[in-house]
Every structure is written in C-alpha cells, then in structure tokens.
C-alpha positions in Angstrom: -22.7 -24.2 -35.7 -22.0 -20.6 -34.6 -25.1 -18.6 -35.3 -24.0 -15.2 -34.2 -21.6 -13.2 -32.0 -24.3 -11.9 -29.7 -22.4 -9.0 -28.3 -18.9 -7.5 -28.1 -17.8 -4.9 -25.6 -14.4 -3.4 -24.8 -12.6 -5.5 -27.4 -10.4 -3.2 -29.6 -12.7 -1.3 -32.0 -15.8 -3.1 -30.9 -16.9 -0.8 -28.0 -20.5 -1.9 -27.5 -21.7 -4.1 -30.4 -25.0 -5.8 -30.3 -25.8 -8.3 -33.1 -29.6 -8.2 -33.0 -29.6 -4.4 -33.2 -27.0 -4.2 -36.1 -27.1 -7.3 -38.3 -30.4 -7.1 -40.1 -31.5 -7.5 -43.7 -33.5 -5.0 -45.8 -36.7 -6.2 -44.2 -35.3 -5.4 -40.8 -35.1 -9.2 -39.9 -32.2 -10.4 -37.8 -29.8 -12.5 -40.0 -27.4 -15.2 -38.6 -24.2 -17.0 -39.7 -24.7 -19.9 -42.1 -22.4 -22.8 -43.2 -20.3 -20.5 -45.4 -19.6 -17.0 -44.3 -17.7 -14.3 -46.3 -16.7 -11.1 -44.4 -15.4 -8.0 -46.0 -13.8 -5.1 -44.2 -11.1 -2.5 -44.8 -7.9 -2.6 -42.8 -8.3 -1.8 -39.1 -12.1 -2.4 -39.3 -12.0 -5.2 -36.7 -11.7 -8.4 -38.7 -8.8 -9.7 -36.6 -10.6 -8.9 -33.4 -13.5 -11.1 -34.5 -11.0 -13.9 -35.4 -9.5 -13.6 -31.9 -12.9 -14.0 -30.3 -13.4 -17.3 -32.2 -9.8 -18.4 -31.5 -10.5 -17.9 -27.8 -13.1 -20.7 -28.3 -10.2 -22.9 -29.7 -7.6 -22.0 -27.0 -9.9 -21.3 -24.1 -8.5 -17.8 -23.5 -8.2 -14.4 -24.9 -5.4 -11.8 -24.6 -5.1 -10.3 -21.1 -4.3 -6.9 -22.7 -8.0 -6.2 -23.2 -9.5 -4.3 -20.3 -12.8 -5.8 -19.1 -13.7 -7.5 -22.4 -17.1 -8.9 -22.8 -18.5 -11.1 -25.6 -21.0 -13.9 -26.1 -21.0 -16.4 -29.0 -24.2 -18.3 -29.8 -23.8 -21.9 -30.8 -26.5 -24.3 -31.9 -27.6 -26.7 -29.2 -25.3 -25.0 -26.7 -25.5 -22.3 -24.1 -24.0 -19.0 -25.1 -20.2 -19.0 -24.7 -19.0 -15.9 -22.9 -15.7 -14.5 -21.8 -16.1 -16.2 -18.4 -15.6 -19.6 -19.9 -14.5 -19.9 -23.5 -14.2 -23.7 -23.3 -18.0 -24.1 -22.6 -18.7 -25.9 -25.8 -17.9 -29.2 -27.6 -16.9 -27.8 -31.0 -13.6 -28.3 -32.8 -12.4 -24.8 -33.7 -9.5 -23.9 -36.0 -8.6 -20.3 -36.6 -6.0 -18.8 -38.9 -4.9 -15.3 -37.9 -1.8 -13.6 -36.8 -2.0 -15.1 -33.3 -2.0 -18.6 -34.8 1.1 -17.6 -36.8 2.9 -16.3 -33.7 2.1 -19.4 -31.7 2.9 -22.0 -34.3 5.5 -20.4 -36.7 7.8 -18.7 -34.3 10.5 -18.2 -36.9 8.4 -15.3 -38.3 9.1 -13.4 -35.1 12.6 -14.9 -34.4 14.4 -16.5 -37.4 16.3 -18.7 -34.9 13.1 -20.4 -33.8 11.5 -23.3 -35.6 7.9 -24.3 -36.5 5.6 -26.4 -34.2 5.3 -29.9 -35.7 2.1 -31.8 -36.2 1.3 -35.3 -37.1 -1.0 -36.6 -39.8 -1.9 -40.2 -40.4 1.2 -42.2 -41.4 1.5 -45.5 -43.2 1.9 -49.1 -42.0 0.2 -51.2 -39.3 -2.6 -52.6 -41.3 -4.2 -54.1 -38.3 -4.7 -50.8 -36.6 -6.0 -49.3 -39.8 -8.5 -52.1 -40.1 -9.7 -51.5 -36.6 -10.1 -47.8 -37.4 -12.1 -48.6 -40.5 -14.3 -51.0 -38.5 -15.0 -48.2 -36.0 -15.7 -45.8 -38.8 -18.2 -48.2 -40.3 -20.0 -48.5 -37.0 -20.1 -44.7 -36.9 -21.4 -44.4 -40.4 -21.6 -41.2 -42.4 -22.3 -37.8 -40.9 -22.8 -36.0 -44.2 -25.9 -33.9 -44.2 -29.0 -35.7 -45.6 -26.9 -38.8 -46.2 -26.3 -40.1 -42.6 -25.9 -43.7 -41.8 -24.9 -46.0 -38.9 -24.8 -44.4 -35.4 -25.0 -40.9 -37.0 -28.3 -41.9 -38.5 -29.5 -43.2 -35.2 -28.3 -40.0 -33.5 -30.1 -37.9 -36.2 -33.3 -39.7 -35.5 -32.9 -39.3 -31.8 -32.2 -35.6 -32.2 -35.4 -35.3 -34.2 -37.3 -37.0 -31.4 -35.5 -34.9 -28.7 -36.2 -31.7 -30.6 -39.9 -32.6 -31.0 -40.3 -33.3 -27.3 -38.2 -30.2 -26.4 -40.4 -28.1 -28.7 -43.6 -29.6 -27.2 -42.3 -28.8 -23.7 -41.1 -25.4 -24.6 -44.3 -24.5 -26.4 -46.5 -25.6 -23.5 -44.3 -23.8 -21.1 -44.2 -20.7 -23.2 -48.0 -20.8 -23.6 -48.4 -20.9 -19.9 -45.8 -18.2 -19.3 -47.5 -16.0 -22.0 -50.8 -16.4 -20.0 -49.1 -15.6 -16.8 -47.3 -12.6 -18.3 -50.5 -11.3 -19.8 -52.2 -11.7 -16.4 -49.3 -10.0 -14.6 -48.3 -7.2 -16.9 -50.6 -7.2 -19.9 -51.8 -3.7 -20.7 -54.6 -2.8 -19.8 -56.1 -5.9 -18.1 -53.0 -7.2 -16.2 -52.8 -6.9 -12.5 -50.0 -4.3 -12.9 -52.3 -1.9 -14.7 -55.4 -2.5 -12.4 -55.3 0.7 -10.2 -57.5 -1.0 -7.6 -54.6 -3.3 -6.7 -51.9 -0.6 -6.4 -49.2 -2.9 -7.8 -47.3 -0.8 -10.3 -44.2 -3.1 -9.9 -46.2 -6.3 -10.3 -44.6 -8.9 -12.5 -44.7 -12.6 -13.3 -42.5 -13.5 -10.4 -45.0 -11.9 -8.0 -47.9 -13.6 -9.8 -46.2 -17.0 -9.3 -45.8 -16.1 -5.6 -49.5 -15.2 -5.3 -50.4 -18.5 -7.0 -48.5 -20.4 -4.4 -50.5 -18.4 -1.7 -53.9 -19.2 -3.2 -53.0 -22.8 -3.7 -52.0 -23.2 0.0 -54.4 -25.3 2.1 -55.4 -22.4 4.4 -56.5 -20.0 1.7 -60.2 -19.3 1.3 -61.2 -16.9 -1.5 -63.5 -14.0 -0.9 -67.2 -14.6 -1.4 -69.1 -12.4 -3.8 -70.4 -10.4 -0.8 -66.9 -10.1 0.7 -65.5 -9.1 -2.7 -68.1 -6.3 -3.0 -67.4 -5.1 0.5 -63.6 -5.1 -0.2 -64.2 -3.1 -3.4 -66.3 -0.6 -1.5 -63.5 -0.2 1.1 -61.1 0.7 -1.7 -63.2 3.6 -2.9 -63.7 5.0 0.7 -62.4 8.4 1.5 -61.7 9.5 5.1 -65.0 10.7 6.5 -65.8 13.6 8.9 -66.5 12.7 12.5 -70.2 11.9 13.1 -71.6 14.0 16.1 -73.4 12.3 19.0 -77.0 11.4 18.7 -79.5 13.9 20.0 -81.2 13.0 23.3 -84.6 11.2 23.2 -86.6 11.4 26.5 -89.6 9.1 26.6 -92.5 9.4 29.1 -94.3 6.2 28.6 -94.2 5.2 32.3 -95.8 8.5 33.3 -98.4 8.2 30.5 -99.1 4.7 31.5 -99.7 5.5 35.2 -101.8 8.5 34.5 -103.9 6.9 31.8 -104.6 3.9 34.0 -105.7 6.1 36.8 -107.9 8.4 34.6 -109.5 5.5 32.7 -110.5 3.8 36.0 -111.3 7.0 38.1 -114.8 6.8 39.6 -117.3 9.9 39.6 -119.8 10.1 42.4 -123.4 8.9 41.3 -125.5 10.9 43.7 -127.6 13.8 42.3 -126.9 12.5 38.8 -129.5 12.4 36.1 -130.1 8.7 35.6 -130.9 9.1 31.9 -127.7 10.8 31.1 -125.7 8.3 33.1 -127.0 5.6 30.9 -126.4 7.4 27.6 -122.9 8.9 27.1 -123.8 10.5 23.8 -126.8 12.2 25.3 -124.7 13.2 28.3 -122.2 14.8 26.0 -124.9 16.5 24.0 -126.5 17.9 27.2 -123.1 19.1 28.5 -122.4 21.0 25.3 -125.9 22.5 25.4 -125.4 23.5 29.0 -122.4 25.5 28.0 -124.2 27.1 25.1 -127.1 28.2 27.3 -125.1 29.6 30.2 -126.0 33.1 29.2 -129.5 32.2 28.0 -131.0 30.4 31.0 -134.7 31.1 30.4 -135.5 29.5 27.1 -134.0 26.4 25.3 -132.7 27.4 21.9 -133.5 23.9 20.5 -137.1 23.4 21.6 -137.9 26.9 22.6 -139.3 25.7 25.9 -138.7 27.5 29.1 -135.8 26.2 31.3 -136.7 26.2 34.9 -134.6 27.0 37.8 -135.1 23.5 39.0 -133.7 22.1 35.7 -130.7 24.3 36.0 -130.1 23.1 39.5 -130.3 19.4 38.4 -127.8 20.1 35.6 -125.4 21.9 37.9 -125.4 18.9 40.2 -125.0 16.4 37.3 -122.0 18.2 35.8 -120.2 18.9 39.0 -116.5 19.9 39.7 -115.4 16.3 39.9 -116.3 15.4 36.4 -114.9 18.7 35.1 -111.6 17.8 36.7 -111.6 14.4 35.2 -112.2 15.9 31.7 -109.5 18.5 32.3 -107.0 15.7 33.3 -108.0 13.8 30.2 -107.4 16.6 27.9 -104.1 17.5 29.4 -102.8 14.0 29.1 -104.0 13.6 25.5 -102.1 16.8 24.6 -98.9 15.5 26.2 -99.3 12.1 24.4 -99.8 13.8 21.1 -96.8 16.0 21.6 -94.6 12.9 22.4 -96.0 11.2 19.4 -94.8 14.2 17.2 -91.5 14.3 19.0 -90.7 10.6 18.4 -91.9 10.6 14.8 -89.5 13.5 14.1 -86.5 11.9 15.7 -83.7 11.4 13.2 -80.3 9.7 13.4 -77.3 10.4 11.1 -77.5 9.4 7.4 -76.1 6.2 6.2 -73.7 8.1 3.9 -71.8 9.4 6.9 -70.5 6.1 8.0 -68.0 3.8 6.2 -69.4 1.2 3.8 -68.1 -1.7 5.8 -70.7 -0.7 8.5 -73.6 -0.4 6.0 -75.2 -3.7 6.7 -74.9 -3.2 10.5 -76.4 0.3 10.1 -79.4 -1.0 8.1 -80.0 -3.7 10.7 -79.9 -1.3 13.7 -81.8 1.4 12.0 -84.6 -1.1 11.1 -84.6 -2.2 14.7 -84.9 1.4 15.9 -87.6 2.2 13.4 -89.5 -1.0 14.5 -89.3 -0.1 18.2 -90.3 3.5 17.6 -93.3 2.2 15.7 -94.1 -0.2 18.5 -93.8 2.7 21.0 -96.1 4.8 18.8 -98.6 2.0 18.8 -98.3 1.7 22.6 -99.0 5.4 23.3 -101.7 5.3 20.6 -103.3 2.6 22.7 -103.2 4.8 25.8 -104.6 7.7 23.8 -107.5 5.5 22.5 -108.4 4.5 26.1 -108.3 8.1 27.2 -110.5 9.2 24.3 -113.0 6.4 25.1 -113.2 7.6 28.7 -113.6 11.1 27.5 -116.7 10.2 25.6 -118.2 8.7 28.7 -116.6 10.8 31.5 -119.1 9.8 34.1 -118.5 6.1 33.9 -115.1 4.5 34.6 -113.6 2.0 32.1 -111.5 -1.1 32.4 -107.8 -0.3 31.7 -106.2 -2.4 28.9 -102.5 -3.2 29.6 -100.0 -1.9 27.1 -96.2 -2.9 26.7 -93.6 -0.3 27.3 -91.0 -0.1 24.4 -88.9 2.7 25.9 -86.0 0.4 26.9 -86.0 -1.3 23.5 -85.8 2.1 21.8 -83.0 3.1 24.1 -81.1 -0.1 23.4 -81.4 0.4 19.7 -80.4 4.0 20.0 -77.3 3.0 22.0 -76.3 0.3 19.5 -76.5 2.9 16.7 -74.4 5.3 18.8 -71.9 2.5 19.3 -71.8 2.1 15.5 -71.2 5.8 15.2 -68.2 5.6 17.5 -66.9 2.6 15.6 -67.1 4.4 12.3 -65.4 7.5 13.7 -62.6 5.3 15.1 -62.3 3.4 11.8 -60.8 6.5 10.1 -57.5 5.6 11.7 -57.7 2.0 10.4 -58.9 2.8 6.9 -55.4 2.8 5.2 -54.5 -0.6 6.6 -57.8 -2.1 5.8 -57.6 -0.8 2.2 -54.1 -2.5 1.9 -55.7 -5.7 3.2 -58.6 -5.3 0.8 -56.3 -4.8 -2.2 -54.4 -8.0 -1.3 -57.6 -10.0 -0.8 -59.1 -8.8 -4.1 -55.8 -9.5 -5.9 -55.6 -13.0 -4.5 -59.3 -13.6 -5.4 -58.5 -12.5 -9.0 -55.5 -14.8 -9.1 -57.6 -17.7 -7.6 -60.2 -17.2 -10.4 -57.5 -16.9 -13.0 -55.8 -20.3 -12.2 -59.2 -21.9 -12.3 -60.0 -20.3 -15.7 -56.8 -21.5 -17.3 -56.8 -25.0 -15.6 -53.5 -24.1 -14.0 -53.0 -27.4 -12.1 -53.9 -29.5 -15.2 -51.5 -27.4 -17.3 -48.7 -27.8 -14.8 -49.2 -31.5 -14.7 -49.1 -31.6 -18.5 -45.9 -29.5 -18.6 -44.3 -31.7 -16.0 -45.1 -34.8 -18.1 -43.7 -33.1 -21.3 -40.5 -32.1 -19.3 -40.0 -35.7 -18.2 -40.4 -36.9 -21.8 -38.0 -34.2 -23.0 -35.4 -35.2 -20.3 -35.8 -38.9 -21.2 -35.4 -38.2 -24.9 -32.4 -35.9 -24.2 -30.8 -38.6 -22.1 -31.3 -41.2 -24.9 -29.8 -38.7 -27.4 -26.9 -38.0 -25.0 -26.2 -41.7 -24.5 -26.1 -42.1 -28.3 -23.8 -39.1 -28.6 -21.6 -40.5 -25.8 -21.4 -43.8 -27.7 -20.3 -41.8 -30.8 -17.8 -39.7 -28.8 -16.3 -42.9 -27.3 -15.8 -44.4 -30.7 -14.3 -41.1 -32.0 -12.0 -41.1 -29.1 -11.0 -44.7 -29.9 -10.3 -43.7 -33.5 -8.3 -40.7 -32.3 -6.2 -42.9 -30.0 -5.6 -45.5 -32.8 -4.7 -42.7 -35.3 -2.1 -41.4 -32.9 -0.5 -44.8 -33.1 -0.1 -44.2 -36.8 1.0 -40.5 -36.6 3.9 -39.4 -38.6 5.3 -35.9 -38.1 7.3 -36.1 -41.4 4.0 -36.4 -43.3 2.9 -33.1 -41.9 6.0 -31.4 -43.4 5.4 -33.2 -46.7 1.8 -31.9 -46.8 3.0 -28.3 -46.4 5.6 -28.8 -49.1 3.0 -30.3 -51.4 0.9 -27.2 -51.1 3.9 -24.9 -51.6 5.0 -26.7 -54.6 1.8 -27.7 -56.4 -0.2 -24.6 -55.7 2.5 -21.9 -55.6 5.4 -23.4 -57.5 7.8 -22.7 -54.5 10.0 -25.8 -54.8 13.0 -23.9 -53.5 11.3 -23.5 -50.1 10.7 -26.6 -48.0 9.4 -27.5 -44.6 11.7 -30.1 -43.0 10.8 -32.3 -40.0 13.9 -32.2 -37.8 14.2 -34.7 -34.9 15.3 -33.4 -31.5 16.0 -35.1 -28.2 14.7 -33.6 -25.0 17.7 -32.9 -22.7 15.8 -33.8 -19.5 13.7 -36.8 -20.5 15.7 -38.1 -23.5 12.4 -38.4 -25.4 12.6 -37.6 -29.1 10.3 -35.1 -30.7 10.1 -33.2 -34.0 10.3 -29.5 -35.0 9.7 -28.1 -38.4 12.3 -25.8 -40.0 12.1 -23.8 -43.2 14.9 -24.7 -45.6 16.0 -23.0 -48.7 18.3 -25.0 -51.0 19.1 -27.6 -48.3 19.9 -25.1 -45.5 17.8 -23.4 -42.9 16.3 -20.3 -44.4 16.6 -16.8 -43.0 15.4 -13.4 -44.1 12.1 -14.6 -45.6 10.1 -12.0 -47.4 6.6 -11.0 -46.1 5.0 -12.8 -49.0 7.0 -16.0 -48.3 6.0 -15.9 -44.7 2.3 -15.4 -45.6 2.4 -18.4 -48.1 4.2 -20.7 -45.7 1.9 -19.8 -42.8 -1.3 -20.4 -44.7 0.0 -23.7 -46.3 1.0 -24.8 -42.7 -2.6 -24.0 -41.5 -4.3 -25.9 -44.3 -2.0 -28.9 -43.9 -2.6 -28.8 -40.1 -6.3 -29.3 -40.8 -5.3 -32.9 -41.6 -3.6 -33.5 -38.3 -4.8 -36.3 -36.0 -6.6 -33.8 -33.8 -8.6 -32.3 -36.6 -9.2 -34.6 -39.5 -12.7 -36.2 -39.7 -13.9 -34.1 -36.8 -15.6 -31.5 -39.0 -14.1 -28.3 -37.4 -15.5 -24.8 -37.5 -12.8 -22.9 -39.5 -12.1 -19.2 -39.4 -9.6 -17.8 -41.9 -8.7 -14.2 -41.3 -7.4 -12.2 -44.3 -4.9 -14.8 -45.6 -3.6 -12.7 -48.6 -1.7 -10.0 -46.8 1.6 -9.0 -48.6 0.7 -11.3 -51.6 0.6 -10.3 -55.3 -2.4 -11.0 -57.5 -1.1 -14.4 -58.7 -0.7 -15.7 -55.2 -4.1 -14.3 -54.2 -5.6 -16.6 -56.7 -3.6 -19.5 -55.5 -4.7 -18.9 -51.9 -8.3 -19.0 -53.2 -7.6 -22.3 -55.1 -6.1 -23.9 -52.0 -9.1 -23.0 -49.9 -11.5 -24.3 -52.6 -9.7 -27.6 -53.4 -8.3 -28.6 -50.0 -11.0 -27.2 -47.6 -14.2 -26.4 -49.4 -14.3 -29.4 -51.8 -13.3 -31.8 -49.0 -16.4 -30.8 -47.0 -14.6 -31.9 -43.8 -15.9 -28.9 -41.9 -19.0 -27.9 -40.1 -18.8 -24.2 -40.8 -16.3 -21.8 -42.5 -15.6 -18.1 -42.2 -13.3 -16.2 -44.5 -12.6 -12.5 -44.0 -10.7 -10.2 -46.3 -9.9 -6.6 -47.0 -9.1 -7.2 -50.7 -11.8 -6.8 -53.2 -10.0 -9.0 -55.8 -9.9 -11.9 -53.3 -13.5 -11.2 -52.4 -14.2 -11.6 -56.1 -12.6 -15.1 -56.1 -14.5 -16.1 -53.0 -17.7 -15.3 -54.8 -16.9 -18.2 -57.1 -17.4 -20.7 -54.4 -20.3 -22.9 -55.6 -22.6 -21.8 -52.8 -22.2 -18.2 -53.7 -24.9 -18.3 -56.4 -27.2 -20.7 -54.4 -30.6 -19.4 -55.2 -32.0 -20.7 -52.0 -29.4 -18.7 -50.1 -29.4 -21.3 -47.4 -25.7 -22.1 -47.1 -23.8 -18.8 -47.7 -24.0 -15.4 -46.0 -22.0 -12.2 -46.8 -21.2 -9.6 -44.1 -19.6 -6.2 -44.0 -17.4 -5.0 -41.2 -17.3 -1.2 -41.0 -15.5 1.1 -38.7 -17.0 4.5 -38.0 -14.7 6.7 -36.1 -13.4 4.6 -33.1 -16.2 2.0 -33.2 -16.9 -0.9 -35.5 -20.0 -2.8 -36.4 -21.1 -5.8 -38.5 -23.9 -5.6 -41.1 -25.2 -7.5 -44.1 -22.9 -7.0 -47.2 -24.5 -4.6 -49.7 -25.4 -6.0 -53.1 -23.0 -3.7 -55.0 -20.1 -5.4 -53.2 -21.6 -8.8 -53.1 -22.2 -8.8 -56.8 -18.5 -8.9 -57.8 -17.7 -5.1 -57.9 -14.0 -4.1 -58.1 -12.2 -1.7 -55.9 -12.3 0.8 -58.8 -16.1 1.0 -58.5 -15.8 1.1 -54.7 -13.5 4.1 -54.9 -15.9 5.9 -57.2 -18.7 5.4 -54.6 -16.7 7.2 -51.9 -15.8 10.1 -54.1 -19.4 10.5 -55.1 -20.5 10.4 -51.5 -18.0 13.1 -50.7 -19.4 15.3 -53.5 -23.0 15.1 -52.1 -22.5 15.5 -48.3 -23.6 19.0 -47.2 -22.5 18.9 -43.6 -19.7 17.0 -41.9 -20.8 14.9 -38.9 -19.3 12.2 -36.6 -21.0 9.6 -38.9 -19.6 10.8 -42.2 -16.3 12.6 -41.5 -14.3 9.5 -42.5 -15.5 10.0 -46.1 -13.5 13.3 -46.1 -10.7 11.9 -44.0 -10.1 9.1 -46.6 -10.8 11.2 -49.6 -7.1 11.9 -50.4 -6.2 8.3 -50.8 -9.4 7.3 -52.5 -9.2 10.1 -55.0 -5.5 9.5 -55.7 -6.0 5.8 -56.3 -9.1 6.3 -58.4 -7.5 8.9 -60.7 -4.4 6.8 -61.1 -6.5 4.0 -62.5 -9.0 6.1 -64.4 -6.5 8.4 -66.1 -4.2 5.5 -67.0 -7.0 3.8 -69.0 -8.3 7.1 -70.4 -4.8 8.3 -71.5 -2.7 5.1 -71.9 0.5 6.8 -72.9 3.6 8.2 -71.3 2.1 11.6 -70.5 2.9 12.8 -67.0 0.2 12.6 -64.3 -0.2 16.4 -64.2 -0.7 16.6 -67.9 -3.2 13.8 -67.8 -5.1 15.7 -65.1 -5.1 18.9 -67.2 -6.5 16.9 -70.2 -9.1 15.5 -68.0 -10.1 18.7 -66.2 -9.4 21.1 -69.2 -7.4 24.2 -69.1 -8.7 25.3 -65.7 -5.3 25.1 -63.9 -6.7 26.0 -60.5 -9.0 22.9 -60.1 -6.2 20.7 -61.4 -3.7 22.1 -58.9 -6.3 21.9 -56.2 -6.9 18.2 -56.9 -3.2 17.6 -57.0 -2.8 19.2 -53.7 -5.4 17.0 -52.1 -4.0 13.9 -53.8 -0.6 14.6 -52.3 -1.0 16.6 -49.1 -4.0 14.8 -47.8 -3.0 11.3 -48.9 0.6 11.7 -47.7 1.5 13.6 -44.5 5.3 13.2 -45.1 6.9 16.7 -45.7 3.9 18.5 -44.3 3.8 17.2 -40.7 1.8 20.2 -39.5 -1.0 19.0 -41.8 -1.5 16.0 -39.5 -2.2 18.4 -36.7 -4.9 20.4 -38.5 -8.6 19.6 -39.1 -9.6 18.3 -42.6 -10.6 21.2 -44.9 -14.0 20.0 -45.9 -14.8 22.7 -48.6 -11.7 21.8 -50.6 -12.5 18.1 -50.4 -16.1 18.6 -51.5 -15.1 21.0 -54.3 -12.6 18.5 -55.7 -14.9 15.5 -55.4 -17.7 17.5 -57.2 -15.3 18.5 -59.9 -14.2 14.9 -60.5 -17.7 13.6 -60.7 -18.9 16.4 -63.0 -15.9 15.8 -65.4 -16.6 12.1 -65.6 -20.2 12.7 -66.4 -19.1 15.4 -69.0 -16.6 13.1 -70.8 -18.7 10.0 -70.9 -22.2 10.1 -69.4 -22.8 6.4 -70.2 -19.8 5.4 -68.2 -20.9 7.7 -65.4 -24.3 6.1 -65.3 -22.7 2.7 -65.2 -20.6 3.7 -62.3 -23.6 4.9 -60.4 -25.6 1.8 -61.2 -22.8 -0.5 -60.2 -22.3 1.0 -56.8 -26.0 1.2 -55.8 -25.9 4.9 -55.1 -28.7 7.3 -56.0 -27.8 9.8 -58.7 -29.0 13.3 -57.7 
C-alpha cells in the first residue's frame, strides 16, 4: 500500500513539496493514504502531476521533459521508490490519466490510429481452467481478515516476521537512543561537555571511540590519573619560575673548628686546683674577678680583704690561653647561630607556581629538602651543644662527639627541586599538546565507563541474536511469498493460454451500453497480420453503425477511454492481482448524467469487486465529489479505510492537505463560490498568499450571481435588471459589479486588462456589497451559507 508521496521537487506545480510538513490533521499529526483516497483540486492544481508520479511506478519512467525532477513514494514493506528507480517495488499499478489515454487510445490524437488491444480470460479448455482452479485453491483467499491456504500461512509468517523485526528494531533503537544521548544529549552528552572540546561530536564518533576502548591494548585511566588529567585541563600557561637562591653551608668548617676547640688543652701549671675540679665554681670566680677589677681591696661578697697574693693567683689561673679559648668558643657559637637562622629562613618557590602534573614530585622533593635541612640543623645543634659544654668548663678539654654532615644531601635535594623548576618552565611549550591528550584520555575513560554501565557487549550480543532471528523469519516469509508468486506466475501463464482479445472489446461495449446507453458506439477487435513475422495480432477500433468512427466528441472520447480502462482491469495481467488503482479526473467534458454513470461504473465494477489493494480518485468537480462521498466507506465511523485530501495551488506552487470538513461533508460548488466571495470581502491587504482570491474573483462572482439570481428571480428578466433588483436602485454598485463580472472574468475585448495588475479596491468593494445584500435580503440564508462553508462570520 502507498502510504504517502514523501516529497516532490521540480515536477510541474510541485516545486518543493514535503508531505510530513504539509499533510497534517487539526491535531498537527501527520496523516497518510488509506485504502480508499479521494482527492479534490481545481483545474491546474496538480492532480495530473500526482497521477504521473504514480504512473511512473507502473511504467518505470516519467516524462523526460521535467528538469531535474525528484520524488519519493513510500510503500508498505518496501524501501522508498524514487526517481532513480521507479521499478523498485513489487506492486501492480494501474493509472488512468491523459498519458494512459495517449498510450493506449491513439485514435484520440490521430483518428487514423487504433486502440491497443488487451486480452481477458476467454472460454474453453476445461482442463486448463481446472488446473487454474486447483492452483487458486492452494493459494486460498487473500481477503483481509478472511485469509486461507498459502495466504493464511503467509499472514501468520508476516506476523512472526513483524514481531521479530519489531523486537530487533526496538532493541537496536534503544541502544542507539542511549548512544545518541551519550554522544549528543544536552547537557550531559560528550558533545556538550566543555572539558572534552568536541563540539562536532556525534554518534559516529562515539562508536569509533567504543571500538578504541574495546581494543586489547587499551587501559583506562586510574582515578589518580583521571584527576591528574582533569587538573591539566584547567591549567593556564604559567610565568617562568626564577632560579633558586644560593645556599652556602659551612658545616665542614664548623665541624673542624668545633672538634679542635672541644679537644683543646689548657696548661695546668699555676692553676688553682679547687677551681680546676669545679667548673661552676670556676665560672663563678671568673665572673667575680671581672666584677672586682676596679675594686681590688675588698670582696664585695664576703667583705674580706683581697690580698695581692690572691690577685696574683687569680691572674695566673685565668691566663691568656683560656681567654683565647673562650673567645674562639664564642665566635664559633655566633657563626653557628647565624647559619642556623640562614638555613631556617631559606625558601624555595611556591607549589602554585608549577604545573599541577608536577605537584606530587614537588611534594616529594620539598619534603626531602625539609628533612635534610632539619637533619642539618640537628647536626649543627650538636656542634653547638658540644661548644656550650666546653664553654662551661673552659679549663678542661672534652671528648668530641662525631656528627654527620648533611650538606651534600641538602645540595642534592635543592638541585632536584631546581631540575623540577626547569621542567615546569619547559612544560609551558608542551601544555597544549598534553591538554589535547588529556581530553582524549578523559573522553575514552568516560566512554569506557559508559559501555560498562549499559552492558554494551551483552546488549550487542542480544541485538545480534534478534537480528539473526529476524533474518531467519524474513527468509521463511520470503520463501512462502516466493511459493505464492510462483503459483501466481503459473496461473498467469495458464490464463494467457485462455486469453481472448475479442472478449476485451466486448467488455468495453458492455460498459458503454449498460452504463451509458451508447449502443451506437462499439469497440471492435480487428485481426491484423504482422508483415514481417506473419504473426496475427489484434487491434481495437471504434465503430459507429458498422464503420470505423471519426470525429468523436470530447465527451465520447472520455467515455470510451474510461470504459476501456475499467475493462482493462480485467485483463490477464491485472485481474486477481489486487492492483493499486489511480483514477485522475475521469469526468472531463461530461454532462451531469454521464458524471453519475462514471461514478456508478467505479462503484459497481471496481469498488464492489474489491479486487484492488488501494484506490485513488481525483476530481475537480464538486458534483462528482458528492457522488464519491456515497461510497460505503465514506461514512465509516472508524475512519480506517477512507481519506480525503485537498490539492491547492498558491501562485506557482501546489501542496496537498487534509480536505476541510465543509467540502468533505457534501457541499456544492454554490457554497464553495460563496466562501471565496466572502473571503474577498474580508481581506484587508493583498499578499502573495491571498492574491488568487482576487484574481479568481471575477469568475467566482459571475458564476455565483448567475445561480443565486436565477433562483431568487426565476423569470425572464434580464441579468442587469435582476442585479438592480438585488442591489436596489444604486446603479453605480450594480454597474461596478457588472464590470467586474465581465471585464475581470473575460479578457476578450479588453486585451490590455490582461497586462494590468488586479484592482483590489474594486474587487473588495464589490465582494462586500454582494455579502451585505445577501445578509440584508435573507439573514437566515446568509447564516446558513456561513455555517456550511466553515468560515467565521465577522
């Protein structure tokens, strides 16, 4: 079944038509073709163009007169059929339009030509007929909801195949939805994650990344590596870190001097033995000696007299050698204290000055430096302590305690930190490339986590299993369809053995006579012999009163052409094959009686037989549309078999839409003309979208007034007098309306009018006058007009 004409481009009045954008119901839902489709459109709106697209599906080609035509037709269980291959389908298509007439009824163009013959099933050969019936019995019925035989088996297999296809499609769509959300979902998708810098990321790139992370050599980032990569992304180019300040350490000198001072011996002669044995007392006496240097006679502590002999003993005890030792001690202690302050105040650059990727290395080396500095401080503190111990007992040497030198370790740690500084400075040039690498690694880590979260491998395996099931079920269904097609082919071949061209002519005559009463026109099967091969073949000729007919009227041509088409639906290539039928405006040049007979022929010989998969009927005639609405499915409450469409041309472009209710509900052309006049009276500004209302106003107003005034004044009064009665004694409005009815609806005699723009004010004034007068004469009738056409009364 044809579901829609998806798009049409560069095909006559269809410039760039898109079905999904145009063909929607009141709820803005896309609507599609159904089994029975009625299309209404005025002349030149594009009906025949649509029929030519469908006929291209029948013939395999479209006119080469179209420049760069494009179209796509959607068919159930089939890929879209496009202009590149119109034969890419398995449907039987039969189209009645002017191209069909030109190809099959050449006498319409050239009266010396004949009509293409066709064969329908003839009589005789009971054996072949029995074989055909046996094959048909095997096939069974293909009637919807009443299938049997192979068709019932095929229906069951189609159900199974559709179920497996849906299961596969659903699983695949579900996975694709997850992939699409991950790739491009806003705001969580990779595309919208600024840290990845992938503004053009899509599902194709995601699938490529999945292949990368599933490769054997891929190892996802650890949490620590992920954090490091994220830190790299936020890095800004840093200023160059200056060199570390110099740090001069004097431990070797301190060590040597301390060792010498601590172990230096002081001469023991002339020393006061008591003081030698008591360092505290010795210190006390030394300090007292300094305090009494200017008071040599009396002791300030005991108030006893200090003799010259005692002063002599003290001078010998506290001699120059001991003073020098003490002086050396104090000097070295000051130097050690100064170095201790220097090293404690030594600073390196802050951690914030280097790139984050070096942070851990910085922490390690700084801790190492701090440790060695502390060790160094402890080492010189040990020297200081030994010096202070000797200072308390200057006269007695001490045993030197060995202390480790940490100077080299400090220097090494400082050098490593300086190397780190150099690396950070040099990294500025590599930052951009490392950030690119970090983005990729983070993205791949994200993808790796994603496929784990959604059980990607398990899902793929399940989809592959569902696909295998779908393909197996589809193959089983295809084999059954092939079995049916083989039997259909056998039936077709056997039917050709029974074909009888004369029966085709008789079928056309039957329709002409029984439905239209044209017994004076007949289609005759005339046998010819091929001059080259000698084979006999048939051509149909139109005969009138026993002789070949010439100078047929347009109505006769239309009747014969349509009867021929309906009869041809019974030929051996079409009957029982349930074709898709498209009938394009079959009532051209026919009077009202024949219009009804065309409808009755469609209903009894096509619709009632139900030997079709789908049918389309287009028309420009509202009376014929009224008859088509009598088809049983028209009032189907479920609305599941019939669909009504409107083909409209706006300026140079046509479109298809759902048929409005006011037309669908059996409204006459009279009501339709009123609607256009009413619209003309309400439009304030002319635009490209509405100017055709004014352009067609002359014809619309003339036809409407002819009908309206005839029924209002059904006498022999002239048209002008009727208009004066209708409009009153105001001659100017009547004359104005007369002018529009004549000048604007007929260009003959006023050729220059066709070269001038439409005078909108005159049109609107006349339209308003007509509407106001109708309302004035009979408001109930006016309200009924408005209601019937679905317009809003203002």
